[in-house]
Structure formats: C-alpha cells, structure tokens
N, C-alpha and C positions, 0 to 999 in steps of 0.2 A: 503648749507653746506653739507647736507647729500649726495647730488649728487656728490660733489667733493670727499667725503670720499670713496664712492664706486668706483669712477673712479681711485683713487690711488690704491685701492686694486686690481682692475682689471689690472692695468698697471704692478704692481709687479708680479701678477700671470702669466701674459703673458711672462714677462721677464724670470721668473723661468722656464716656460714651454719650451721656446726656448733657454735655457742656452746652451752655447757652451763649450765643453771639449777641452782644448788646451794641446797638448803634444809636448814637445821640443826634446824628445829622446825616444828611445825604452825602456829605463829603467823606464821612467815615465809611459809608457803604461803598462809595466809589473806590476809595483806597483799598478796601478789602477785596473788591471785585478785580481790580487791575492786578492785584498781587496773586490772586488764587484762580482766576478764570483760566481754564485749560486752553482755550483758543488764543488768549493773549500770550500764554507761555509759548505757543507754537510760533507766534509772530516774533518773539524774542529769538527763538532758534533760527528763524529765517534770516534775521539780521546778522546773527553770528555766521551763518553759512555764506551770506553775501560778502561779509568782511573777509572771510578766508579766501573766497574766490577772487576778491580784489587783490589780496596779497599775492595769490598765485599768478594773477595776470601781470602784476608789477615785476615779476621775475624776468620779463623779457629784456629788462635793462642790463642784466648780468650776462657775461659770456657763459657758454656751455662748455664744460670740461668733461671729457670721457677718457677712460683708460681701457686698454685691451691687450690680451695676450693670445697669440695664435700659434698653432703647431701644424706642420705639414709633413706627411711621409710620402716620399716619392717612390711609388712601387716600380715604375719604369721611367728612367730619365730619358727624355726625348733626345734624338740625335740632331745636331745642327750642322748644315753644310758649310764648309769653310774652304778657302783655296788650298790646294795641295802643297804649295810652297811652304806653308806653315809647319808641315810635318815631313818635309823632305820628299814630296811627290809633286814636282813641278808639272804643270799642265793638266793636273787631275783635280777632281773635287773630293775632298775628304769629309767624312761624317764623324763628328766628335760629340761626346756627351759632356755637358757642362752642369755642374751642380753636385750636390751630395744627397744622401738618402733622406736626411732629416733637416727640416728648416724650422727655426724658432724666431718669432717676432714679438716684440713688446713695445708699446707706444702710448703716448698721451696726446690727445687731440684737443685743441682749444679753438672754438669757433664763436664768432660774433657777427650777427646780422646788423649791418649799418643802415640807418634810416628805415627801421622796421615799422612802417606806417600801420600795417594791419594790427600788429600787436599793440602799438601805441593807442589806437582808437578802441581796441577791445578793452584796454585798461581803463580808458575814460568811461566807457560804457559800464564797466564793473563798478567804478566809483559812483556813478549816478544810480546804479542798481542798489547800492547800499542806502542812498538817500530815499530811493523808491520803497525799499522794504521798511525803512523807518517811517515813511509817510503812511504806508499801509497800516502799520501798527498804530500810529497816531489817529488815523481815520477810524480804525476799529475801536480804539479807546473812546473817541468822541461819540461814536454810534452807540456803543454799549452804555456809556454814561447817560446818554439821552434815554435809552430804553429803561435803564435802571431807575432813573429819576421819575419817569412816567409811572412805572409800576410802584415805586416807593410812595409817591404822592397819592396814587390811586388807592393804595392800601391804607394810608393815613386818613384819606377821605372816607373810605369804607369803615375804618375804625371809629371815626367821628360819627358816622351815620349810625353805627351800632350803639354808641353811647346815647345819642339822641333818641334812637328807637326804643331803648329800654325806658327812658323817661316818658316817651309817648305812651308806651304800653302800660306803664304804671298809672298814668292819667286816665287812659281808656278803661283800664280795669276798675278804677275808682268810680268813674262815671257809669260804667255798666252796673256796678253794684248798687249805686244810688238809683239808677233807672229801674233795676229789678225790684228794689224795695218799693218804689213809687208805683210801679206797675201792679205789684201785688196789693197795694193799697187802693188801686183804682184811680190814682191821680192822673196817670198818663195811659194812652191807649197802646194797642199792639204795634201800630206803625212807628211811633216814637221809640218804643222799646226795641223794635227790630233795628232801627237806625243805630241805636247804641251798640247792639251786638255786631252790626256790620262795621262800625267804627273800630270796635275791639279787634275783629278779625283782620281788618286792614292793617292795624298796628302790628299784629302778629306776623302777617305776611311781609310787611316792610322790614321787620327785624330779621326774619329768616333770610330774606334776600340780601340784606346787608352782611349777615354772617357768612353767607355763601361767597359773596364778592370778596370779603376779607380773607377767606381761606384760599380762593383762587389767586388773588394777588400775592399772598404770602408764598405760595408754592412757585409762582412765576419768578418771584424775587430770589428764592432759593436756587432755581435753575440758572439764573443769570450770575449768581454768586459762586456757582460750582459746588453747592452744598447738596447733601443727601436729604431724602424725605424725612428722616428721623432727626435731623439737626434742628435745634431750637433757635429762633430769632426773636429778639425783643427790640422794637423801635420805640424810643422814648420821646421823640419830638412831637409836639402838639402843633397842629396846623391851625392857622388863623390869619386874618388880614390885619396884622399889626403895622402901624404906620412906620415903625422903625425898620421893618423888614421889606417894605415895598420899595421897588426900584422904579422911580418915575422916569429916569433917563437910562437907556440901555445902550451898551456898546457891544456890537457883534464882532467877534474875531472871525478870521477867514475859515470857510468850510474846508476841512482837510481833503475832501474829495477833489476839490479844485487843484490842490497841490499835487495830487496823484496825476492828474491830466497834464499839468505843467512839466512834471518830470518825464512822463512818457513822451512828450513833445521834445524835450531835451535829448532823450535817447534817439529819437528818430532823426534829429539833426546830425548827431554823431554817426549814425548808421549811413547817412548820405556821404559823409566825408570818408568813412571806411570803404564804402563801395567805390568811391572815386579813386581811392588809393590802389585799387586793383590794377589800374593802368600804369602805376608808377614802377620804375625799375627797382630791382632788389640787389643790394650789395652785401656780400658776405666775405669775411676774411677768416682764413683758417691757418692755424699754425700747428704743425705736426713735428713732434720730436720723439724718437724712439731708437731702437737698435735691433739688429738681426744677427743671427749666427747659424752656421751650417755644420752639421756633424754627420759622420758615417754611422755613429751609434746613437741610440736614444739616451742622450745625456746633455746637460747644459753646463758649459764652462763659463763661469762669471768673467773670466779674463778675456774671453773671445768675442764679446759683444762688439759689433761694428755700428757706429752711430749713423743715424739717418734722420735728417731734419729738413723741413722746408716750410715756407710761408706762401700761401696762395690767396689771391683775390678773385672772386667770381662775381660777375654781373649778369643778371638775367632780366630780360625785358619781355613782357607779354606782347606778342605780335598778333596772334589769332587764337582765341579760346572758344571758337564755335559760338560767338555772341553771348557767352555765358556772363562775362563781366558786364557787358552792356545791359543785359537783362536784369542783373542784380542791381545795377545803378538805377535803372528805370523803376524797379519795384521800390527801392529805397526812397526815391522822390515821391512816389504815390503814397507810401506809408507816412512820410513826413507831412504831406498835405492833409491826410486823414487825421493825424494826431494834432496838427495845428487847428483844424476846423473843430475837432472835438473839444480842445482846450478853450477856444473862443466861445463855443456854444455853452460849455459848462460855466464859464465866467458870466455869460449873459443870464443863464438860468439861476445861478447862485445869487446874483444881484436882485433878481425879481423875488426869489424865495426869501431873501433877507428882508426885503420891503414888506412882504406878506407877513413874515414872522413878527416884525416890529409892530405892524398894524394890529395883528391878532393879539399880541401881548397887551398893547395899550387898551384895545377894546375890551378884552376879557377882564382886565383889571377894573375898568370903570363899571362893567356889568356886575362883577363880583362884589364890588363895594356897594352898589345900589341894592343888590339882592340880599346882602348881609344886613343892611339897614332895614329892609322889608321883613326879613326873618326875625330880627330883634323886636320890631313893632308887633309882629304876629304873635310872638311869645308873650308879650305884655297883654295883648288882646285876649289870649287864651286864659291867662290868670284872671283878668278882669271879668271875662265871661263866666268863668267858674264861680267866682265870688257872687256874681249877680244871680247865677243859677241856684246856688245854695241859699241865697237870700230870697229866692222866689221871684226876682225881678225878670229873669230870663227863663223862657221855656227851654226844655231840653233840645228841641230841634234847632232853636236859635244858637245854643251853645255848640251843637254839633256842626252847624254851618261855619261858625268861627274857627272851630278845630280843623275842619276840612281846609279852610283858607290857610291855616297855619301849616298843615301838612304840605300843601301846594307850595307855599313859600319856602318851606324847609327843603323840599326836593330841588327847587330852582336854585337855592343858595348852594347846596352841596354840589350840584352839577356845574354851576358857574364857577365855584371855587376850584373844582377839579380841572376845568378847562384852563383857568388862570395858572394853576400850578403846573400843568403840563407845558404850557407855553413858557413859563418861567424855567422849567427844567430843561427844555430844549436850548434856551439861551445860556443857562448856567453850564450846560455840558460843553459848550463851545468856548468857554473861558480857558485861558492858558493856565 
C-alpha cells in the first residue's frame, strides 16, 4: 500500500514537471508573459514603492506631534547674586541657591508648518512619479509584447517552413529514386542524375535550417516568457494570409516611450516651482503644553506637577545662502529646457516612425499577397511538371528547373510573410 502511494506521488510529480503550455494565439502568449515575466513583476513593485512614497510625502499636510520626558540631577546648584536687603543685609550683595536637586519635565509638542511650499511640491513630484513608474511598466509591456510577437510569428513561419520542407524532401526523394532508376537504365546521363542528387541535398539542407530556426525561436520565446529550458510549449495557431485576418486600415496608438518623456517634462516643471519656493518665507506654529516638578529626592509626586504651556509662531526668511538657492533654481530651469526639448524631439521622431511603420505594413502586406500567389502557382507548376516528367513529356532537367523556381518562390513567400507578420506584430503590440 505504501509503495502504491509513493508511486502515485511520483507520477503526478513527473506530470507536473513536464507540463505543457499550450497557446492558441499571440494574445494568450502576451497574457502569460505579462503575468509571469520577472522584469514585469519588478515594475509592479516599483509602482507599489512609488505609491507608498507618495503617501509618505502627503503626510506634510498633518501636524507633527511629539512627546517627551526629561530628568535632571543638579550636582551643584549655582549661586545667584541678589540684593542683601532680601536677606536682612542692606548695602551688601548676597548669593543664594535657587532650585532643588532633582528636576522632572514632561510635555507634548504640536508643530505645523504653514505654507510648506517645499513639501507641497515634493508631494506633487511623488504623484507624477507614480504615473512615471506606471508609464515605465506600460512601455516595458508594449516593448516585450512586440518582441514576443516577432519571435512568435518567426517561430510559426519556421514551423510552416518545416512542414513545407518535409513535403519538398519527399518530392525530391521520389524524383531522386526515379532519376537513379533511369540512370541505371541509361536513359539519362550523369549530369542530369547529379542534378537530382543536388536537388535532394538542397531539400535536406533547407529542412535542417528550418528545424534549427524553429528551435532557436522556441528557446527565445521561452526566455521572454520566463520559462525554463525543460518547459514544453505548443503553439497551435496556423499562419496564413486569410482575408478575414488582414487589416487593410490600421490605427496606431501612442508610443509609450513618448509618455515617459512627457511625464519627465512635467516633473521638471514642478522642480522649477520647488526651486523657486526656496526664496519664500517659512511659517511655523508650535504649541507646547507640559508640566514640571522639583524634588530634593529622586521621586515623582503626581500631585506636584506645575503646568507649563505656550504657543509660538516663527517666521524664517532666507536672506543669503551662499547663492545655493539661486544655483538650484538655475539648474532646475536648465533641466526643464532639456526635458522639454527631449519631449518635443521624441514626439517628432515618434510621428516619423509611425509613418514608416504604417508604410512598411501596407507595403509588406501587398508583397506578401503577391508572393503567396506566386508560391501557389509554383506549387501547381511542380505538380504539372512531375506529371509531364512521368509521362515522358518533360526531361528531368526541365522538371528540376521548375522545382528550383518553386523553391525560390517558396523562400520569397516565407520571408515576405515573416516581414508582414513582424510589422503586424509591432502594430498589434501597441493596441490598448
């Protein structure tokens, strides 16, 4: 019974170890990546940290309350000169000791800075920092979605190439067998037979290259998804140029990197206001209430506390700070100009990149459609050429020429399809 129990545990452990992740579309891959990518989790933590810093910065609006207790032991009480008349010695100066050996104080202090411009602007900066961290996460997600989509479609293209390469290899193998038989019969010469062998070798080489690309893209996809090398992935989507899937009109959402520049510009504007506030006066109100008592012995008598309360208002005005405030203000102005220029420059580049992307998408779609049509025609030509060769109408070298044209059309189609899908992936990654 115990053996069976451990066997069951081992079985489920092995099943879990070799569990397979199945994805039916690029959207499913995106959702998995955004949830499991380690770097994206770090960005989530940065947002949480920025929010907590913002909450801490908002605390400036509340008064500060502190409590304290102090104890003082007077080892020697100083003598204070007083007029002698007070002690029956007119015309003389008498020295008296005032105080007792032990002093006890307890108090609560409430303070509040009025018009705390520095803290107010720091809070505004912390609020924008939350938006900045969020924009960083969104930009990372937009970037990794684009990277994943490119690798995803590259793998599907390689997978399609593998399927076609197996078909080509089967045809090449058949034609090589026919050529070998006719060579042995003396119907064809060595040149034509060698061409059939070269054609077969090329098909083997193309298949091996496609398998290698398939492995590389799959491992790259695992890396982006945060998976291990032993994790299994199955992509079920079939790539093709179906009319229902083609987007003739495209709508590009804003590049998230532009939003980063805008928020950095916003922070620079607040920094200018904060630097300017260094010249403003500072008002602070303090309320103190507590009590004191004095004893000859080290003891506290609750009935002997003497109240002590006051309210104070302080005003401090920066008059001269060694030009430090002026320098900070000048630096803030320069940083604002840099951030503004960077934001405008990024807007300009983003608009041009969007135009290039739209143009590349439309162009790659047209090219892919034409190359697909050529590929389909080439497939039909190979079938017809094979029939004519079997019937003796075509010579083997004529068939091989048609087959070479087919391979060329196939490579062009797969490359053009890959380019189209990469452009499509870049656009899809920017959708909200």
